[in-house]
C-alpha positions as a printed Julia matrix, in Angstrom:
347×3 Matrix{Float64}:
   0.15   -0.09    0.11
   2.96    2.54    0.12
   5.18    3.4    -2.66
   8.36    1.69   -3.66
  10.37    4.83   -5.11
   8.32    7.28   -3.71
  10.37   11.09   -5.25
  10.16    9.59   -8.51
   6.84    8.57   -8.18
   5.59   11.54   -6.91
   7.43   13.35   -9.68
   5.83   11.71  -12.04
   2.27   11.83  -11.24
   1.8    15.39  -10.33
   3.86   16.41  -13.84
   0.63   14.48  -15.37
  -1.76   16.1   -12.95
  -0.25   19.38  -13.56
  -2.73   20.63  -16.44
  -5.6    19.83  -15.23
  -5.34   21.91  -11.84
  -7.44   19.91  -10.15
  -8.66   21.25   -6.26
  -7.87   18.58   -3.58
 -11.7    17.9    -2.7
 -12.62   17.24   -6.04
  -9.75   14.3    -6.46
 -10.54   12.92   -3.21
 -14.0    11.93   -4.49
 -12.29   10.55   -7.24
 -10.27    8.69   -4.74
 -12.64    6.52   -2.95
 -12.44    3.6    -4.93
 -14.66    0.47   -4.59
 -15.78    1.41   -1.74
 -18.33   -1.13   -1.25
 -15.55   -3.68   -1.74
 -14.42   -3.92    1.72
 -17.7    -5.66    2.7
 -17.65   -8.1    -0.09
 -15.07  -11.13   -0.63
 -11.17  -10.55   -0.86
 -11.33  -11.63   -4.47
 -13.25   -8.61   -5.31
  -9.71   -6.35   -4.87
  -8.58   -7.32   -7.72
 -10.2    -5.85  -10.07
  -9.36   -2.42  -12.17
 -10.7     0.45  -10.28
 -13.72    1.77  -12.15
 -14.15    5.0    -9.77
 -11.84    7.47  -12.02
 -14.32    7.83  -14.08
 -16.85    9.26  -11.67
 -15.76   12.32  -12.2
 -15.09   13.8   -15.73
 -12.16   15.72  -14.62
 -10.5    12.92  -13.35
 -11.3    10.43  -15.5
  -9.6    13.31  -18.45
  -6.0    12.58  -16.52
  -6.86    8.43  -16.65
  -3.68    7.31  -14.69
  -3.63    3.32  -15.04
  -3.9     1.79  -11.95
  -2.15   -1.85  -12.24
  -4.51   -4.88  -10.89
  -3.37   -6.47   -8.26
  -4.5    -5.29   -4.9
  -1.19   -4.06   -3.47
  -0.58   -2.26   -6.43
  -3.8    -0.4    -6.67
  -3.43    0.59   -2.81
  -0.05    2.03   -3.6
  -1.5     4.23   -6.24
  -4.45    5.38   -3.86
  -1.93    5.87   -0.81
   0.42    7.85   -3.7
  -2.08   10.22   -4.87
  -3.84   10.82   -1.63
  -0.66   12.02    0.01
   0.46   14.25   -3.19
  -2.78   15.66   -3.1
  -2.05   16.6     0.88
   1.54   17.82   -0.65
   0.33   19.89   -3.31
  -2.12   21.44   -0.69
   0.38   22.85    1.79
   1.96   19.94    3.17
  -0.31   19.05    5.41
  -3.99   18.95    4.1
  -5.68   19.91    7.71
  -8.5    18.41    8.98
 -11.89   17.94    7.5
 -14.47   19.23    9.48
 -17.73   16.74   11.03
 -20.12   18.06    8.74
 -18.38   17.24    5.88
 -17.2    14.2     6.22
 -18.33   11.11    4.63
 -20.98    9.28    5.5
 -20.13    6.09    6.3
 -22.06    2.86    6.31
 -23.96    0.94    9.55
 -21.91   -2.19    8.4
 -19.18   -3.19   10.25
 -16.22   -4.53    8.33
 -16.36   -7.5     6.7
 -13.71  -10.44    7.21
 -13.18   -9.48   11.2
 -15.19  -11.27   12.99
 -13.77  -14.51   14.24
 -10.24  -13.88   12.64
  -7.04  -14.69   14.68
  -3.95  -12.8    14.98
  -1.75  -13.93   12.33
   1.17  -14.3    14.68
   0.19  -14.39   18.41
  -3.13  -16.68   17.34
  -5.4   -14.86   19.68
  -8.73  -13.52   18.31
  -8.45   -9.81   17.33
 -11.59   -8.4    18.77
 -11.65   -9.99   22.1
 -10.71   -8.07   24.92
 -10.01  -10.38   28.29
 -11.36   -9.8    31.6
  -8.67   -7.78   33.53
  -6.92   -6.45   30.51
  -6.75   -3.21   28.99
  -6.26   -1.21   25.29
  -4.16    1.1    24.14
  -5.03    3.13   20.58
  -2.67    5.33   18.91
  -1.58    6.39   15.62
   2.11    7.01   14.2
   2.2     6.9    10.47
   1.93    3.91    8.48
  -0.12    1.34   10.68
   2.27   -2.05    8.74
   5.04   -0.87   10.93
   3.41    0.81   14.06
   1.68   -2.63   14.91
   4.78   -4.85   14.47
   6.44   -2.85   16.69
   3.87   -3.63   19.54
   3.19   -7.29   18.49
   6.76   -8.04   18.65
   7.54   -6.77   22.89
   8.4   -10.26   24.62
   5.28  -10.49   26.74
   1.67   -9.12   27.93
   0.13   -8.61   24.29
  -2.8   -10.52   23.49
  -3.72   -8.79   20.86
  -2.88   -5.91   18.0
  -4.69   -4.74   15.17
  -4.74   -1.86   12.64
  -7.67    0.05   11.98
  -8.86    3.69   11.68
  -8.81    5.57   14.56
 -10.17    9.1    15.78
 -12.37   10.3    13.07
 -15.76   11.24   11.68
 -17.26    8.33    9.62
 -18.93    5.14   10.98
 -16.91    2.45    9.34
 -14.88    3.48    6.83
 -12.82    1.58    4.04
  -9.25    2.41    3.23
  -9.99    4.1     0.43
 -12.1     6.38    2.41
  -9.45    7.54    4.74
  -6.77    7.5     2.18
  -8.68   10.78    1.06
  -8.5    12.49    4.22
 -12.25   12.85    3.84
 -12.85   10.74    7.54
 -10.91   12.45    9.53
  -9.24    9.16   10.95
  -5.77    8.16   11.27
  -4.37    5.39   10.41
  -3.96    3.8    14.41
  -3.07    0.62   16.21
  -4.59   -1.09   18.98
  -3.62   -2.8    21.5
  -4.96   -5.49   24.15
  -2.52   -6.18   26.85
  -2.14   -7.45   30.4
  -1.28   -4.56   32.89
  -0.18   -7.78   35.16
   2.74   -8.37   32.76
   3.75   -5.58   30.75
   3.02   -1.63   31.55
   0.82    1.0    29.91
   4.47    3.13   29.99
   5.68    0.21   27.79
   3.52    0.47   25.38
   3.43    4.43   25.55
   7.3     4.7    25.2
   7.48    2.25   21.82
   5.12    4.71   20.39
   6.82    7.93   21.7
  10.03    6.42   20.26
   8.95    4.44   16.68
   8.3     8.3    15.49
   8.63   11.59   15.19
   5.83   13.3    16.68
   6.95   17.1    15.9
   5.91   15.98   12.32
   2.92   17.86   11.74
   0.27   15.61    9.56
   2.56   13.27    8.57
   5.44   10.82    8.82
   8.0    10.62    6.13
   6.6    10.62    2.43
   3.47   10.12    3.99
   1.49   12.94    4.39
  -2.24   13.97    5.5
  -4.37   13.86    8.42
  -4.64    9.91    7.77
  -1.06    9.64    8.84
  -1.07   11.88   12.09
   0.45   11.24   15.47
  -2.19   10.71   17.59
  -2.58    8.74   21.23
  -6.12    8.3    22.92
  -6.87    7.56   26.06
  -9.15    5.48   28.37
  -9.44    6.77   31.82
  -7.74    9.52   33.43
  -4.54    7.88   34.92
  -3.42    7.25   30.64
  -4.27   10.94   30.05
  -1.63   12.26   32.43
   0.92    9.41   31.77
   0.81   10.46   28.37
   0.52   14.46   29.45
   3.45   13.81   31.35
   5.96   11.73   28.99
   4.58   14.29   26.34
   6.44   17.18   27.89
   9.38   15.02   28.97
  10.37   13.93   25.13
   9.43   17.09   23.81
  12.72   18.51   25.59
  14.71   15.51   25.07
  13.64   15.93   21.12
  14.61   19.47   21.07
  13.31   20.44   17.54
   9.94   22.06   18.59
   6.86   21.16   19.35
   5.4    17.96   19.54
   2.27   18.01   17.25
   0.61   14.69   18.74
  -3.13   14.46   19.23
  -4.22   13.69   22.76
  -7.83   13.15   23.22
 -10.43   10.71   25.07
 -11.64    8.03   23.52
 -15.35    9.19   24.84
 -14.88   12.32   22.86
 -15.22   10.28   19.54
 -18.55    8.26   20.43
 -20.73   10.68   18.75
 -19.53    9.99   15.58
 -19.52    5.96   16.27
 -16.52    5.33   17.91
 -12.55    5.72   18.4
 -12.15    2.65   16.49
 -12.69    0.92   13.56
 -10.89   -2.13   12.01
  -9.47   -2.38    8.87
  -9.41   -4.96    6.19
  -8.28   -8.16    7.28
  -5.75   -7.87    4.65
  -4.31   -4.81    6.55
  -3.77   -7.19    9.73
  -0.33   -7.94   10.69
   0.39   -7.09    7.02
   4.54   -7.44    7.19
   4.08  -11.02    8.53
   2.93  -12.25    5.7
   4.21  -13.67    3.24
   4.61  -11.71    0.07
   4.51   -8.74    1.96
   6.45   -5.66    1.17
   8.58   -4.55    3.37
   7.35   -0.59    3.83
   7.49    1.84    6.77
   6.84    5.44    6.47
   7.92    6.37   10.54
  10.64    8.35   11.45
  12.35    7.56   15.03
  14.38    9.83   15.95
  16.73    7.35   17.95
  16.22    9.45   21.01
  15.07    7.54   24.56
  12.37    8.82   26.73
  13.59   10.26   30.04
  13.7     7.5    33.06
  10.57    6.86   34.24
  11.07    8.27   37.64
  12.11   11.64   35.85
   8.68   12.38   34.74
   5.92   10.36   35.79
   3.56   11.5    38.49
   4.45   10.79   42.05
   1.26    8.89   42.82
   1.3     6.95   39.62
   4.86    5.71   39.43
   4.16    2.12   42.01
   1.1     1.05   39.57
   2.69    2.14   36.31
   6.52    0.95   36.78
   8.09   -0.12   33.21
   7.79   -4.01   32.79
  10.18   -3.71   30.68
  14.45   -2.9    31.81
  16.75   -0.48   30.24
  18.66   -3.62   28.64
  15.39   -4.4    26.61
  15.2    -0.72   25.41
  19.33   -0.75   24.53
  19.11   -3.71   22.38
  15.76   -4.34   21.04
  14.53   -0.03   21.06
  13.79    1.83   17.87
  16.81    3.32   16.24
  17.21    6.58   14.07
  14.89    5.55   10.63
  12.36    2.88    9.99
  13.72   -0.62   10.6
  11.22   -2.56   11.96
  10.49   -4.32    8.52
  13.9    -5.66    9.1
  13.19   -8.15   12.59
  12.12  -11.17   12.45
   8.06  -11.48   13.43
   7.97  -13.29   16.58
   7.8   -11.44   19.81
  11.39  -10.53   21.13
  12.57  -13.65   23.77
  13.38  -12.17   27.42
  16.57  -14.13   27.38
  17.64  -11.8    24.78
  18.62   -9.06   26.69
């Protein structure tokens, strides 16, 4: 779903589009390709997109997308990013009243789906387990960084979060017209791993000072965000953000921080992405792509920023020896690592 050669392809597409002087919104409408296919069988994704005939302006340009699902998604993501770059580099956020209407039906293919690596049901939240939801660029690599944690992770999933359109498709989210960001949902056992461990991986796995995007992926659908389910999580996020901002030393952290309940009026914070996106990087034939921009800067020691009354409950479960050996380094490298969870004996 991403560019193999982003700079060359971006230039070619930009030059091809230049004579048409299309508005971002007009093109975005044309990019909502085959919106119903996400609720049909997987085979339907191999058909050639017909959506470019929706608008005479878009049809005039006639870019040709390959017929495979992977290449179709590459083209959609690419053009969505180009549109945001041409509109000023960030694309901004669509307002709720202008967002796509969506649909009441849940994403097909998710019920009963098992995690490709961890083998647990993707939707279940066992009693006593908790959730963490965040977005930090392309969700493929973001998800892998979490399922590889050595203990306490019941499941990870990718989806669309913090938007306004109920049950969006990938094509719709890529148009920037739903308000969602590509996100990761983590179901974890707080007795085995701390929320702080997951949150630290979130911070260190991208550049939170980038606005509306990571690397070559630009637009509100790639914005940095982390969403809290209780007051403790909110305080931990805000305290760690202040500390990490000082450590990065490159300006304000632009991460969106909001309550999960803020999105109840739009149908909820979280919607699962299509089944083929789930644990994508672990599957045979996947393309090793990651757009996140880790800075190679470690979060300050827990005791230096954590609120005093939360220290006992949220002590990190992963020691510094883990982070020194397995923590994110500058530039995205997650695609090079094994798919299986990291062994505790390795650090």
